[in-house]
N, C-alpha and C positions, 0 to 999 in steps of 0.2 A: 387746516379746518379748525375753527374756534370752537371752544368747548361751550355748551350751553349751560353750564353750571356756575354757580357764583363761587367767588373766592372765600377761602377761610384763612384765618389766621393760623400761624404756627402753634399757637397755644390751644386752638380748638382741635387740631390734628392730635397734639399730644395727649388729648383727653381719651382718645380712642385706644382701647387697649387690643391690639392685634396680636395674637400668640400662637405659638405652634403646639399642636396637641396631636395625639396619636389615637385613631380609632379603636376603641376596645371591642365594640359591638356594633352591629348593625341589623335592623330588622325591618320587615315591611310595616307600613302605617297606613293600614285600610281605612281607618277613619278620615284621614286627610282629604281635604276636598280634591287636591291634585295629587297625582302619584307621588310618594314621598317616603323616605326611611326615617326612621328613628335612630340616631347615632348617639353612643355613649363615647365620649372624647376625654381622654387624660390630658390636662393641661399642666401637669406636674405638680409638685409639693405645694406650691404658693396658692394655686387656682384649684386644683382638684380635678374631680371628674365631673363633667357637664353633659346634659342631654340637650339634644337639638334635633328638630324637624328639618330635613334637606331634601329638597326637590331636585334630586340627581338621578333619578331612575334611568334616564335615557342612555347615559354612558357608563354607568356603574351597576354592580349587582351586590348584594350584601356580602358575600364571600371576598370579592375583591377589595371591599372597603376596610375590611378588619386588618389592623396593623399599618395602614396608612397614615402618613402625616399629612395634616391638613393645617390651614390658618383659619382662625376664628376670633371673633369679637367677643370678649368675655365681661364687658362691662354695661352691656345694654341691660335695660330692665327685663325681668322674665316676662314671658309672654305665653298666654294660654292659647294652645293649638288643638282644638278638640279637646281629647282626655289627656293631652300631654301638655306639662309645663316647660316651655323650651326656655333653656337657660345660658344660651350662647347662640351665635350666629356663625355657621360655617360659611366660608367665603368662596366665590367662584365666578366665572365669567360666561356670559352667554355666547353660545357659538352661532354660525350663521343661521342655524334654523331655531334659535331661541332656548335650545337645552342648555343646561349649566355644567360647565367643566370646572373643576375643583381648582382653587389657588393653592399650590403647595410648594414647600421649599424643594430645591433640587438636590440638596444634600441632606444628610442627618444633622440636626442641631437639636440641643437639650429641650425636653419638653418644658413649656411655659415661657421659652424664649419670647421676647417682645421683638415686633418688627423694628429694625434699625433704621 
C-alpha cells in the first residue's frame, strides 16, 4: 500500500528532535476539550522538564504513567491548550479504535537520548 504523505528530505527529518523522557507526574486535565492528562516529562539535563497535554486516557491512568519512558518531540513551538502551555509532543499511535498507544523504547536508555 502506498503512503499518502509526501516525501521529505533527510535534512527535514534531522530537524525534528525526538527524545526519550521519563514521566515524572501525570494528572487529569478537566479543562481539555477531549479527555487528556497533563504530563511532566524529564528529558534529561540538556532539555529539562517539559509539560504536555496527552490524549491517552483510554489505555493509561495517571498512576501507570509515572516513571514510564516516552518519546517526545521537544523542538515544536509551545502551544496553548486551555490553561496549559504545552511544551512538547508526546508521541503515540492510534489503535484500531482511534485511541492513542504511546510510542516507547523497549529498553532503558539515557534520558534525553535522540532517536537514532
